[in-house]
NUVOPA-346030 format. One record per atom (N, C-alpha, C, O): residue number from 1; residue in one letter; atom name; x, y, z. Coordinates in Angstrom, 2 decimals, m for minus. Layout:
<atoms>
- NUM;A;CA;X;Y;Z
...
</atoms>
This chain:
<atoms>
- 1;X;N;19.25;m6.37;6.40
- 1;X;CA;18.06;m5.96;7.12
- 1;X;C;16.96;m5.65;6.09
- 1;X;O;17.20;m4.93;5.12
- 2;X;N;15.79;m6.20;6.30
- 2;X;CA;14.66;m5.95;5.42
- 2;X;C;14.21;m4.51;5.50
- 2;X;O;14.36;m3.86;6.54
- 3;X;N;13.66;m4.01;4.38
- 3;X;CA;13.27;m2.61;4.31
- 3;X;C;11.98;m2.48;3.52
- 3;X;O;11.80;m3.12;2.49
- 4;X;N;11.08;m1.62;4.02
- 4;X;CA;9.88;m1.28;3.27
- 4;X;C;10.29;m0.23;2.24
- 4;X;O;10.59;0.91;2.60
- 5;X;N;10.31;m0.61;0.98
- 5;X;CA;10.71;0.28;m0.10
- 5;X;C;9.56;1.12;m0.61
- 5;X;O;9.78;2.21;m1.15
- 6;X;N;8.33;0.63;m0.46
- 6;X;CA;7.17;1.34;m0.97
- 6;X;C;5.94;0.96;m0.16
- 6;X;O;5.65;m0.22;0.05
- 7;X;N;5.23;1.96;0.30
- 7;X;CA;3.91;1.80;0.92
- 7;X;C;2.94;2.45;m0.04
- 7;X;O;2.97;3.67;m0.23
- 8;X;N;2.08;1.64;m0.67
- 8;X;CA;1.28;2.12;m1.79
- 8;X;C;m0.19;1.77;m1.64
- 8;X;O;m0.56;0.65;m1.30
- 9;X;N;m1.03;2.77;m1.90
- 9;X;CA;m2.47;2.53;m2.00
- 9;X;C;m2.79;2.29;m3.46
- 9;X;O;m2.52;3.14;m4.32
- 10;X;N;m3.37;1.14;m3.73
- 10;X;CA;m3.84;0.83;m5.08
- 10;X;C;m4.95;m0.20;m4.92
- 10;X;O;m4.68;m1.35;m4.56
- 11;X;N;m6.18;0.19;m5.18
- 11;X;CA;m7.29;m0.73;m4.92
- 11;X;C;m7.31;m1.92;m5.86
- 11;X;O;m8.11;m2.84;m5.66
- 12;X;N;m6.46;m1.92;m6.88
- 12;X;CA;m6.33;m3.10;m7.74
- 12;X;C;m5.24;m4.04;m7.21
- 12;X;O;m5.09;m5.16;m7.70
- 13;X;N;m4.49;m3.59;m6.24
- 13;X;CA;m3.40;m4.35;m5.61
- 13;X;C;m2.33;m4.72;m6.62
- 13;X;O;m1.58;m3.85;m7.06
- 14;X;N;m2.24;m5.98;m7.01
- 14;X;CA;m1.19;m6.43;m7.92
- 14;X;C;m1.74;m6.42;m9.34
- 14;X;O;m2.72;m7.10;m9.65
- 15;X;N;m1.10;m5.64;m10.20
- 15;X;CA;m1.48;m5.57;m11.61
- 15;X;C;m0.26;m5.14;m12.41
- 15;X;O;0.80;m4.92;m11.84
- 16;X;N;m0.40;m5.02;m13.70
- 16;X;CA;0.72;m4.75;m14.60
- 16;X;C;1.61;m3.60;m14.20
- 16;X;O;2.83;m3.73;m14.20
- 17;X;N;1.02;m2.46;m13.85
- 17;X;CA;1.83;m1.30;m13.49
- 17;X;C;2.69;m1.57;m12.26
- 17;X;O;3.86;m1.17;m12.21
- 18;X;N;2.11;m2.23;m11.28
- 18;X;CA;2.88;m2.53;m10.07
- 18;X;C;4.02;m3.48;m10.40
- 18;X;O;5.17;m3.23;m10.03
- 19;X;N;3.71;m4.55;m11.10
- 19;X;CA;4.73;m5.56;m11.38
- 19;X;C;5.84;m5.01;m12.27
- 19;X;O;7.02;m5.14;m11.93
- 20;X;N;5.48;m4.40;m13.39
- 20;X;CA;6.52;m3.98;m14.33
- 20;X;C;7.21;m2.70;m13.89
- 20;X;O;8.41;m2.54;m14.11
- 21;X;N;6.50;m1.80;m13.28
- 21;X;CA;7.07;m0.52;m12.89
- 21;X;C;7.78;m0.53;m11.56
- 21;X;O;9.00;m0.41;m11.48
- 22;X;N;7.00;m0.65;m10.52
- 22;X;CA;7.54;m0.50;m9.17
- 22;X;C;8.49;m1.61;m8.75
- 22;X;O;9.51;m1.34;m8.12
- 23;X;N;8.17;m2.85;m9.08
- 23;X;CA;9.04;m3.96;m8.66
- 23;X;C;10.44;m3.80;m9.24
- 23;X;O;11.43;m3.94;m8.53
- 24;X;N;10.51;m3.50;m10.53
- 24;X;CA;11.83;m3.32;m11.16
- 24;X;C;12.53;m2.07;m10.63
- 24;X;O;13.73;m2.10;m10.34
- 25;X;N;11.79;m0.99;m10.50
- 25;X;CA;12.37;0.27;m10.02
- 25;X;C;12.98;0.11;m8.63
- 25;X;O;14.03;0.69;m8.34
- 26;X;N;12.33;m0.65;m7.78
- 26;X;CA;12.76;m0.79;m6.39
- 26;X;C;13.59;m2.05;m6.15
- 26;X;O;14.13;m2.24;m5.06
- 27;X;N;13.68;m2.89;m7.16
- 27;X;CA;14.35;m4.18;m7.00
- 27;X;C;13.72;m4.97;m5.84
- 27;X;O;14.41;m5.61;m5.05
- 28;X;N;12.39;m4.89;m5.78
- 28;X;CA;11.65;m5.53;m4.68
- 28;X;C;11.61;m7.05;m4.87
- 28;X;O;11.57;m7.55;m6.00
- 29;X;N;11.61;m7.76;m3.76
- 29;X;CA;11.50;m9.21;m3.82
- 29;X;C;10.38;m9.75;m2.92
- 29;X;O;10.23;m10.97;m2.78
- 30;X;N;9.62;m8.85;m2.31
- 30;X;CA;8.53;m9.28;m1.43
- 30;X;C;7.39;m8.27;m1.50
- 30;X;O;7.61;m7.06;m1.50
- 31;X;N;6.17;m8.79;m1.54
- 31;X;CA;4.98;m7.96;m1.48
- 31;X;C;4.18;m8.38;m0.26
- 31;X;O;3.94;m9.57;m0.04
- 32;X;N;3.77;m7.41;0.50
- 32;X;CA;2.87;m7.64;1.62
- 32;X;C;1.59;m6.87;1.34
- 32;X;O;1.62;m5.65;1.16
- 33;X;N;0.47;m7.57;1.29
- 33;X;CA;m0.83;m6.93;1.14
- 33;X;C;m1.47;m6.90;2.52
- 33;X;O;m1.52;m7.92;3.21
- 34;X;N;m1.96;m5.72;2.91
- 34;X;CA;m2.65;m5.57;4.19
- 34;X;C;m4.11;m5.27;3.89
- 34;X;O;m4.45;m4.19;3.39
- 35;X;N;m4.98;m6.24;4.20
- 35;X;CA;m6.40;m6.09;3.90
- 35;X;C;m7.19;m7.05;4.78
- 35;X;O;m7.01;m8.26;4.71
- 36;X;N;m8.06;m6.49;5.60
- 36;X;CA;m8.82;m7.31;6.56
- 36;X;C;m9.81;m8.26;5.90
- 36;X;O;m10.13;m9.30;6.48
- 37;X;N;m10.30;m7.93;4.72
- 37;X;CA;m11.27;m8.80;4.04
- 37;X;C;m10.59;m9.84;3.15
- 37;X;O;m11.01;m10.99;3.11
- 38;X;N;m9.56;m9.43;2.46
- 38;X;CA;m8.88;m10.31;1.51
- 38;X;C;m8.32;m11.57;2.17
- 38;X;O;m8.29;m12.63;1.54
- 39;X;N;m7.87;m11.47;3.40
- 39;X;CA;m7.27;m12.63;4.07
- 39;X;C;m8.24;m13.81;4.16
- 39;X;O;m7.81;m14.95;4.35
- 40;X;N;m9.53;m13.55;4.03
- 40;X;CA;m10.54;m14.61;4.11
- 40;X;C;m11.08;m15.03;2.75
- 40;X;O;m12.03;m15.81;2.68
- 41;X;N;m10.49;m14.54;1.66
- 41;X;CA;m10.97;m14.83;0.32
- 41;X;C;m9.96;m15.72;m0.41
- 41;X;O;m9.07;m15.23;m1.10
- 42;X;N;m10.11;m17.02;m0.25
- 42;X;CA;m9.15;m17.97;m0.81
- 42;X;C;m9.03;m17.86;m2.33
- 42;X;O;m7.94;m18.02;m2.88
- 43;X;N;m10.14;m17.59;m3.01
- 43;X;CA;m10.09;m17.47;m4.46
- 43;X;C;m9.22;m16.29;m4.89
- 43;X;O;m8.34;m16.44;m5.74
- 44;X;N;m9.46;m15.12;m4.29
- 44;X;CA;m8.67;m13.94;m4.66
- 44;X;C;m7.20;m14.09;m4.25
- 44;X;O;m6.31;m13.61;m4.95
- 45;X;N;m6.96;m14.77;m3.15
- 45;X;CA;m5.57;m15.02;m2.75
- 45;X;C;m4.87;m15.84;m3.82
- 45;X;O;m3.74;m15.54;m4.19
- 46;X;N;m5.54;m16.87;m4.33
- 46;X;CA;m4.91;m17.71;m5.36
- 46;X;C;m4.69;m16.92;m6.65
- 46;X;O;m3.67;m17.12;m7.32
- 47;X;N;m5.60;m16.03;m7.00
- 47;X;CA;m5.43;m15.18;m8.18
- 47;X;C;m4.21;m14.28;m8.01
- 47;X;O;m3.39;m14.15;m8.91
- 48;X;N;m4.10;m13.65;m6.85
- 48;X;CA;m2.97;m12.76;m6.59
- 48;X;C;m1.65;m13.53;m6.56
- 48;X;O;m0.63;m13.04;m7.05
- 49;X;N;m1.66;m14.72;m5.99
- 49;X;CA;m0.44;m15.53;m5.95
- 49;X;C;0.05;m15.84;m7.37
- 49;X;O;1.26;m15.87;m7.62
- 50;X;N;m0.88;m16.06;m8.29
- 50;X;CA;m0.50;m16.34;m9.68
- 50;X;C;0.05;m15.10;m10.37
- 50;X;O;0.81;m15.22;m11.33
- 51;X;N;m0.31;m13.92;m9.91
- 51;X;CA;0.13;m12.68;m10.53
- 51;X;C;1.53;m12.24;m10.10
- 51;X;O;2.12;m11.36;m10.71
- 52;X;N;2.05;m12.85;m9.05
- 52;X;CA;3.35;m12.47;m8.51
- 52;X;C;4.45;m13.25;m9.23
- 52;X;O;4.36;m14.47;m9.35
- 53;X;N;5.48;m12.56;m9.71
- 53;X;CA;6.60;m13.27;m10.36
- 53;X;C;7.22;m14.30;m9.43
- 53;X;O;7.20;m14.16;m8.21
- 54;X;N;7.78;m15.34;m10.03
- 54;X;CA;8.29;m16.47;m9.25
- 54;X;C;9.44;m16.09;m8.31
- 54;X;O;9.66;m16.79;m7.31
- 55;X;N;10.17;m15.02;m8.59
- 55;X;CA;11.28;m14.63;m7.72
- 55;X;C;10.83;m13.85;m6.49
- 55;X;O;11.65;m13.46;m5.65
- 56;X;N;9.52;m13.60;m6.39
- 56;X;CA;9.00;m12.79;m5.29
- 56;X;C;8.18;m13.61;m4.30
- 56;X;O;7.64;m14.67;m4.64
- 57;X;N;8.11;m13.10;m3.09
- 57;X;CA;7.29;m13.68;m2.04
- 57;X;C;6.07;m12.79;m1.84
- 57;X;O;6.17;m11.57;m1.92
- 58;X;N;4.92;m13.40;m1.59
- 58;X;CA;3.69;m12.67;m1.30
- 58;X;C;3.16;m13.10;0.05
- 58;X;O;3.03;m14.30;0.32
- 59;X;N;2.87;m12.13;0.89
- 59;X;CA;2.18;m12.38;2.16
- 59;X;C;0.96;m11.49;2.20
- 59;X;O;1.01;m10.33;1.79
- 60;X;N;m0.14;m12.04;2.69
- 60;X;CA;m1.38;m11.28;2.83
- 60;X;C;m1.80;m11.36;4.29
- 60;X;O;m2.01;m12.45;4.83
- 61;X;N;m1.92;m10.20;4.93
- 61;X;CA;m2.23;m10.14;6.35
- 61;X;C;m3.41;m9.20;6.58
- 61;X;O;m3.67;m8.29;5.79
- 62;X;N;m4.11;m9.44;7.69
- 62;X;CA;m5.03;m8.40;8.17
- 62;X;C;m4.17;m7.34;8.85
- 62;X;O;m2.98;m7.57;9.08
- 63;X;N;m4.75;m6.21;9.18
- 63;X;CA;m3.96;m5.10;9.73
- 63;X;C;m3.27;m5.49;11.04
- 63;X;O;m2.11;m5.14;11.26
- 64;X;N;m3.97;m6.20;11.89
- 64;X;CA;m3.40;m6.58;13.19
- 64;X;C;m2.15;m7.46;13.02
- 64;X;O;m1.13;m7.22;13.66
- 65;X;N;m2.24;m8.46;12.16
- 65;X;CA;m1.10;m9.35;11.92
- 65;X;C;0.03;m8.59;11.24
- 65;X;O;1.20;m8.78;11.56
- 66;X;N;m0.32;m7.72;10.30
- 66;X;CA;0.70;m6.93;9.60
- 66;X;C;1.49;m6.08;10.60
- 66;X;O;2.71;m5.97;10.49
- 67;X;N;0.81;m5.49;11.55
- 67;X;CA;1.48;m4.67;12.56
- 67;X;C;2.49;m5.52;13.33
- 67;X;O;3.63;m5.09;13.54
- 68;X;N;2.09;m6.72;13.74
- 68;X;CA;3.00;m7.61;14.46
- 68;X;C;4.20;m7.99;13.61
- 68;X;O;5.34;m7.93;14.07
- 69;X;N;3.94;m8.39;12.37
- 69;X;CA;5.03;m8.82;11.47
- 69;X;C;5.97;m7.67;11.14
- 69;X;O;7.19;m7.83;11.17
- 70;X;N;5.41;m6.50;10.84
- 70;X;CA;6.24;m5.37;10.44
- 70;X;C;7.01;m4.77;11.61
- 70;X;O;8.05;m4.15;11.40
- 71;X;N;6.52;m4.93;12.83
- 71;X;CA;7.26;m4.47;14.00
- 71;X;C;8.58;m5.23;14.16
- 71;X;O;9.52;m4.71;14.75
- 72;X;N;8.64;m6.44;13.64
- 72;X;CA;9.84;m7.26;13.77
- 72;X;C;10.67;m7.35;12.50
- 72;X;O;11.60;m8.14;12.42
- 73;X;N;10.34;m6.54;11.51
- 73;X;CA;10.97;m6.65;10.20
- 73;X;C;12.48;m6.38;10.24
- 73;X;O;13.24;m7.01;9.51
- 74;X;N;12.89;m5.45;11.07
- 74;X;CA;14.32;m5.12;11.12
- 74;X;C;15.13;m6.19;11.84
- 74;X;O;16.35;m6.21;11.76
- 75;X;N;14.44;m7.07;12.55
- 75;X;CA;15.13;m8.13;13.30
- 75;X;C;15.03;m9.48;12.60
- 75;X;O;15.48;m10.48;13.16
- 76;X;N;14.47;m9.52;11.41
- 76;X;CA;14.19;m10.81;10.79
- 76;X;C;15.41;m11.48;10.16
- 76;X;O;15.34;m12.63;9.74
- 77;X;N;16.54;m10.77;10.09
- 77;X;CA;17.75;m11.36;9.56
- 77;X;C;17.75;m11.52;8.04
- 77;X;O;18.67;m12.13;7.49
- 78;X;N;16.75;m11.00;7.38
- 78;X;CA;16.67;m11.11;5.92
- 78;X;C;17.06;m9.79;5.29
- 78;X;O;17.27;m8.79;5.98
- 79;X;N;17.14;m9.80;3.97
- 79;X;CA;17.49;m8.59;3.24
- 79;X;C;16.44;m8.32;2.17
- 79;X;O;16.78;m8.09;1.01
- 80;X;N;15.17;m8.34;2.56
- 80;X;CA;14.07;m8.15;1.62
- 80;X;C;13.85;m6.68;1.33
- 80;X;O;13.99;m5.82;2.20
- 81;X;N;13.50;m6.40;0.08
- 81;X;CA;13.01;m5.09;m0.34
- 81;X;C;11.51;m5.26;m0.51
- 81;X;O;11.06;m5.95;m1.43
- 82;X;N;10.74;m4.64;0.36
- 82;X;CA;9.31;m4.94;0.49
- 82;X;C;8.44;m3.82;m0.07
- 82;X;O;8.68;m2.63;0.15
- 83;X;N;7.41;m4.25;m0.80
- 83;X;CA;6.34;m3.35;m1.22
- 83;X;C;5.12;m3.72;m0.38
- 83;X;O;4.71;m4.88;m0.36
- 84;X;N;4.55;m2.74;0.30
- 84;X;CA;3.31;m2.95;1.04
- 84;X;C;2.18;m2.34;0.22
- 84;X;O;2.24;m1.16;m0.14
- 85;X;N;1.16;m3.14;m0.06
- 85;X;CA;0.01;m2.68;m0.83
- 85;X;C;m1.24;m2.71;0.04
- 85;X;O;m1.48;m3.67;0.78
- 86;X;N;m2.02;m1.66;m0.06
- 86;X;CA;m3.32;m1.56;0.62
- 86;X;C;m4.32;m0.98;m0.37
- 86;X;O;m3.93;m0.37;m1.37
- 87;X;N;m5.60;m1.17;m0.09
- 87;X;CA;m6.64;m0.65;m0.97
- 87;X;C;m7.08;0.76;m0.61
- 87;X;O;m7.69;1.45;m1.43
- 88;X;N;m6.80;1.19;0.61
- 88;X;CA;m7.25;2.50;1.07
- 88;X;C;m6.31;3.00;2.17
- 88;X;O;m5.44;2.25;2.63
- 89;X;N;m6.48;4.24;2.60
- 89;X;CA;m5.63;4.76;3.68
- 89;X;C;m5.99;4.23;5.06
- 89;X;O;m5.22;4.43;6.00
- 90;X;N;m7.10;3.57;5.21
- 90;X;CA;m7.56;3.13;6.53
- 90;X;C;m6.59;2.16;7.20
- 90;X;O;m6.26;2.38;8.37
- 91;X;N;m6.10;1.10;6.53
- 91;X;CA;m5.12;0.24;7.21
- 91;X;C;m3.78;0.95;7.46
- 91;X;O;m3.07;0.61;8.41
- 92;X;N;m3.44;1.92;6.61
- 92;X;CA;m2.21;2.69;6.84
- 92;X;C;m2.33;3.47;8.15
- 92;X;O;m1.41;3.47;8.96
- 93;X;N;m3.47;4.12;8.35
- 93;X;CA;m3.69;4.86;9.59
- 93;X;C;m3.61;3.93;10.79
- 93;X;O;m3.00;4.28;11.80
- 94;X;N;m4.21;2.76;10.69
- 94;X;CA;m4.16;1.80;11.80
- 94;X;C;m2.73;1.39;12.10
- 94;X;O;m2.35;1.28;13.27
- 95;X;N;m1.92;1.16;11.07
- 95;X;CA;m0.52;0.78;11.28
- 95;X;C;0.25;1.92;11.95
- 95;X;O;1.04;1.69;12.86
- 96;X;N;0.02;3.15;11.49
- 96;X;CA;0.70;4.31;12.09
- 96;X;C;0.29;4.49;13.55
- 96;X;O;1.14;4.77;14.41
- 97;X;N;m1.00;4.34;13.83
- 97;X;CA;m1.48;4.50;15.20
- 97;X;C;m0.96;3.41;16.14
- 97;X;O;m1.00;3.56;17.36
- 98;X;N;m0.47;2.32;15.56
- 98;X;CA;0.09;1.23;16.36
- 98;X;C;1.61;1.20;16.32
- 98;X;O;2.23;0.16;16.55
- 99;X;N;2.21;2.35;16.02
- 99;X;CA;3.64;2.51;16.19
- 99;X;C;4.52;2.24;14.99
- 99;X;O;5.74;2.38;15.10
- 100;X;N;3.96;1.86;13.85
- 100;X;CA;4.81;1.64;12.68
- 100;X;C;5.17;2.98;12.05
- 100;X;O;4.39;3.94;12.11
- 101;X;N;6.34;3.04;11.45
- 101;X;CA;6.80;4.25;10.79
- 101;X;C;7.16;3.94;9.34
- 101;X;O;7.71;2.88;9.04
- 102;X;N;6.84;4.85;8.47
- 102;X;CA;7.15;4.71;7.06
- 102;X;C;7.72;6.03;6.57
- 102;X;O;7.51;7.07;7.19
- 103;X;N;8.45;5.99;5.44
- 103;X;CA;9.03;7.21;4.87
- 103;X;C;7.97;8.08;4.21
- 103;X;O;7.97;9.30;4.38
- 104;X;N;7.05;7.44;3.45
- 104;X;CA;5.99;8.18;2.77
- 104;X;C;4.92;7.19;2.33
- 104;X;O;5.12;5.98;2.35
- 105;X;N;3.79;7.74;1.95
- 105;X;CA;2.67;6.97;1.43
- 105;X;C;2.46;7.40;m0.01
- 105;X;O;2.29;8.58;m0.30
- 106;X;N;2.48;6.43;m0.92
- 106;X;CA;2.27;6.70;m2.34
- 106;X;C;0.87;6.24;m2.71
- 106;X;O;0.49;5.10;m2.46
- 107;X;N;0.11;7.14;m3.33
- 107;X;CA;m1.24;6.81;m3.77
- 107;X;C;m1.20;6.60;m5.27
- 107;X;O;m0.81;7.49;m6.03
- 108;X;N;m1.60;5.39;m5.69
- 108;X;CA;m1.55;5.06;m7.11
- 108;X;C;m2.91;4.94;m7.75
- 108;X;O;m3.12;5.41;m8.86
- 109;X;N;m3.84;4.31;m7.07
- 109;X;CA;m5.15;4.12;m7.66
- 109;X;C;m6.23;3.88;m6.62
- 109;X;O;m6.14;2.95;m5.81
- 110;X;N;m7.23;4.71;m6.65
- 110;X;CA;m8.42;4.54;m5.82
- 110;X;C;m9.60;4.91;m6.71
- 110;X;O;m9.94;6.08;m6.86
- 111;X;N;m10.20;3.89;m7.30
- 111;X;CA;m11.24;4.12;m8.28
- 111;X;C;m12.54;4.65;m7.71
- 111;X;O;m12.85;4.47;m6.53
- 112;X;N;m13.30;5.31;m8.58
- 112;X;CA;m14.61;5.81;m8.22
- 112;X;C;m15.56;4.63;m8.03
- 112;X;O;m15.56;3.69;m8.83
- 113;X;N;m16.36;4.69;m6.98
- 113;X;CA;m17.43;3.72;m6.77
- 113;X;C;m18.59;4.43;m6.07
- 113;X;O;m18.56;5.65;m5.90
- 114;X;N;m19.59;3.67;m5.66
- 114;X;CA;m20.78;4.30;m5.06
- 114;X;C;m20.49;5.02;m3.75
- 114;X;O;m21.28;5.88;m3.34
- 115;X;N;m19.39;4.69;m3.09
- 115;X;CA;m19.05;5.32;m1.81
- 115;X;C;m18.01;6.43;m1.93
- 115;X;O;m17.77;7.17;m0.98
- 116;X;N;m17.40;6.55;m3.10
- 116;X;CA;m16.30;7.48;m3.28
- 116;X;C;m16.65;8.60;m4.24
- 116;X;O;m17.38;8.40;m5.22
- 117;X;N;m16.12;9.79;m3.95
- 117;X;CA;m16.23;10.91;m4.88
- 117;X;C;m14.82;11.28;m5.35
- 117;X;O;m13.83;11.02;m4.66
- 118;X;N;m14.75;11.87;m6.51
- 118;X;CA;m13.47;12.15;m7.17
- 118;X;C;m12.61;13.13;m6.38
- 118;X;O;m13.08;14.15;m5.87
- 119;X;N;m11.32;12.78;m6.29
- 119;X;CA;m10.30;13.65;m5.70
- 119;X;C;m9.50;14.34;m6.79
- 119;X;O;m9.39;15.57;m6.84
- 120;X;N;m8.94;13.51;m7.67
- 120;X;CA;m8.04;13.99;m8.71
- 120;X;C;m7.98;12.93;m9.80
- 120;X;O;m7.68;11.77;m9.52
- 121;X;N;m8.26;13.32;m11.01
- 121;X;CA;m8.25;12.40;m12.16
- 121;X;C;m8.94;11.09;m11.81
- 121;X;O;m10.15;11.06;m11.59
- 122;X;N;m8.17;9.98;m11.78
- 122;X;CA;m8.78;8.68;m11.51
- 122;X;C;m8.78;8.31;m10.02
- 122;X;O;m9.04;7.16;m9.67
- 123;X;N;m8.50;9.27;m9.17
- 123;X;CA;m8.49;9.01;m7.72
- 123;X;C;m9.78;9.50;m7.08
- 123;X;O;m10.26;10.60;m7.36
- 124;X;N;m10.33;8.66;m6.23
- 124;X;CA;m11.55;9.01;m5.51
- 124;X;C;m11.42;8.50;m4.07
- 124;X;O;m10.64;7.59;m3.79
- 125;X;N;m12.19;9.09;m3.18
- 125;X;CA;m12.14;8.67;m1.77
- 125;X;C;m13.50;8.90;m1.13
- 125;X;O;m14.22;9.83;m1.46
- 126;X;N;m13.82;8.01;m0.19
- 126;X;CA;m15.03;8.18;0.61
- 126;X;C;m14.75;9.20;1.71
- 126;X;O;m13.60;9.61;1.90
- 127;X;N;m15.78;9.60;2.42
- 127;X;CA;m15.59;10.53;3.55
- 127;X;C;m14.66;9.91;4.60
- 127;X;O;m13.80;10.60;5.14
- 128;X;N;m14.84;8.63;4.87
- 128;X;CA;m14.00;7.94;5.86
- 128;X;C;m12.54;7.90;5.40
- 128;X;O;m11.63;8.09;6.20
- 129;X;N;m12.32;7.67;4.11
- 129;X;CA;m10.96;7.64;3.58
- 129;X;C;m10.33;9.02;3.60
- 129;X;O;m9.14;9.16;3.87
- 130;X;N;m11.12;10.06;3.31
- 130;X;CA;m10.61;11.43;3.37
- 130;X;C;m10.18;11.78;4.80
- 130;X;O;m9.14;12.41;5.00
- 131;X;N;m10.97;11.37;5.78
- 131;X;CA;m10.61;11.61;7.18
- 131;X;C;m9.33;10.85;7.54
- 131;X;O;m8.49;11.37;8.27
- 132;X;N;m9.19;9.62;7.03
- 132;X;CA;m7.97;8.85;7.29
- 132;X;C;m6.75;9.56;6.69
- 132;X;O;m5.71;9.64;7.33
- 133;X;N;m6.88;10.06;5.47
- 133;X;CA;m5.78;10.82;4.86
- 133;X;C;m5.42;12.03;5.73
- 133;X;O;m4.24;12.30;5.94
- 134;X;N;m6.42;12.74;6.23
- 134;X;CA;m6.16;13.91;7.06
- 134;X;C;m5.42;13.52;8.35
- 134;X;O;m4.50;14.21;8.78
- 135;X;N;m5.83;12.40;8.96
- 135;X;CA;m5.16;11.94;10.16
- 135;X;C;m3.72;11.50;9.87
- 135;X;O;m2.81;11.77;10.66
- 136;X;N;m3.52;10.84;8.74
- 136;X;CA;m2.17;10.42;8.34
- 136;X;C;m1.28;11.64;8.17
- 136;X;O;m0.13;11.65;8.61
- 137;X;N;m1.82;12.67;7.53
- 137;X;CA;m1.06;13.91;7.34
- 137;X;C;m0.73;14.57;8.68
- 137;X;O;0.37;15.08;8.87
- 138;X;N;m1.69;14.55;9.62
- 138;X;CA;m1.44;15.12;10.96
- 138;X;C;m0.33;14.37;11.69
- 138;X;O;0.45;14.97;12.43
- 139;X;N;m0.27;13.07;11.49
- 139;X;CA;0.78;12.26;12.11
- 139;X;C;2.14;12.65;11.52
- 139;X;O;3.18;12.50;12.17
- 140;X;N;2.11;13.14;10.28
- 140;X;CA;3.36;13.61;9.68
- 140;X;C;3.89;12.78;8.53
- 140;X;O;4.99;13.03;8.05
- 141;X;N;3.13;11.81;8.09
- 141;X;CA;3.59;10.98;6.97
- 141;X;C;3.27;11.70;5.65
- 141;X;O;2.11;12.00;5.38
- 142;X;N;4.29;11.97;4.84
- 142;X;CA;4.03;12.59;3.54
- 142;X;C;3.17;11.68;2.66
- 142;X;O;3.38;10.46;2.62
- 143;X;N;2.21;12.27;1.95
- 143;X;CA;1.31;11.51;1.07
- 143;X;C;1.45;12.08;m0.33
- 143;X;O;1.21;13.27;m0.56
- 144;X;N;1.84;11.20;m1.27
- 144;X;CA;2.06;11.64;m2.64
- 144;X;C;1.25;10.81;m3.62
- 144;X;O;1.05;9.61;m3.42
- 145;X;N;0.78;11.45;m4.67
- 145;X;CA;0.16;10.76;m5.79
- 145;X;C;1.27;10.43;m6.77
- 145;X;O;2.01;11.32;m7.21
- 146;X;N;1.40;9.15;m7.12
- 146;X;CA;2.40;8.74;m8.10
- 146;X;C;2.00;7.37;m8.63
- 146;X;O;2.17;6.36;m7.95
- 147;X;N;1.48;7.34;m9.85
- 147;X;CA;1.01;6.08;m10.42
- 147;X;C;2.18;5.19;m10.80
- 147;X;O;2.22;4.02;m10.42
- 148;X;N;3.14;5.73;m11.55
- 148;X;CA;4.31;4.98;m11.99
- 148;X;C;5.57;5.62;m11.45
- 148;X;O;5.57;6.82;m11.15
- 149;X;N;6.66;4.86;m11.32
- 149;X;CA;7.90;5.45;m10.83
- 149;X;C;8.39;6.61;m11.70
- 149;X;O;9.05;7.52;m11.21
- 150;X;N;8.08;6.56;m12.98
- 150;X;CA;8.52;7.62;m13.90
- 150;X;C;7.69;8.90;m13.79
- 150;X;O;8.08;9.93;m14.32
- 151;X;N;6.54;8.85;m13.11
- 151;X;CA;5.70;10.03;m12.92
- 151;X;C;6.29;10.92;m11.83
- 151;X;O;6.88;10.44;m10.86
- 152;X;N;6.14;12.21;m12.00
- 152;X;CA;6.55;13.14;m10.95
- 152;X;C;5.57;13.04;m9.79
- 152;X;O;4.36;13.14;m10.02
- 153;X;N;6.04;12.85;m8.56
- 153;X;CA;5.11;12.78;m7.43
- 153;X;C;4.45;14.14;m7.17
- 153;X;O;5.07;15.19;m7.33
- 154;X;N;3.18;14.08;m6.77
- 154;X;CA;2.42;15.29;m6.42
- 154;X;C;1.83;15.13;m5.04
- 154;X;O;1.46;14.02;m4.64
- 155;X;N;1.76;16.21;m4.31
- 155;X;CA;1.15;16.17;m2.97
- 155;X;C;m0.34;15.90;m3.08
- 155;X;O;m1.01;16.48;m3.93
- 156;X;N;m0.86;15.04;m2.25
- 156;X;CA;m2.29;14.69;m2.26
- 156;X;C;m3.14;15.73;m1.53
- 156;X;O;m4.26;16.02;m1.96
- 157;X;N;m2.64;16.29;m0.45
- 157;X;CA;m3.46;17.09;0.45
- 157;X;C;m4.20;18.25;m0.22
- 157;X;O;m5.33;18.53;0.19
- 158;X;N;m3.64;18.94;m1.20
- 158;X;CA;m4.42;20.03;m1.83
- 158;X;C;m5.72;19.54;m2.49
- 158;X;O;m6.62;20.34;m2.73
- 159;X;N;m5.82;18.26;m2.79
- 159;X;CA;m7.00;17.72;m3.45
- 159;X;C;m8.07;17.23;m2.48
- 159;X;O;m9.18;16.88;m2.90
- 160;X;N;m7.75;17.21;m1.21
- 160;X;CA;m8.74;16.78;m0.22
- 160;X;C;m9.72;17.91;0.04
- 160;X;O;m10.63;17.75;0.85
</atoms>
């Protein structure tokens, strides 16, 4: 039975830390990226496909399709260890509101930009993202900051 081993926010999506750290730590063989804009960007999709090791599968879905696919994950007859990557908490909230369940949400990287203000060290969030985190916490999903598997996880909520 396939299993979501990691639900991670990282606005860089697939990069060295994810590949070398989390994939090996979790023995993952599949990455699912949930992003409503990325699904329409053929160039970025090809770049991400090249970044994924050959033994892994990559799927990129918008939130609606991801909800449909992930609702059937336990019935797919496969034995995948899946990493789900998103750029912000917004698609996570949408998935939770549509009945998906996860063990926890790991926040790895949300860089500062013109819409975001600093939360903690290199983590930043917009007002909309902060509200999404608050809603996720109300639903009951634990939210932890953890860049690498070797880092001690920290609760995010005190920084909101």
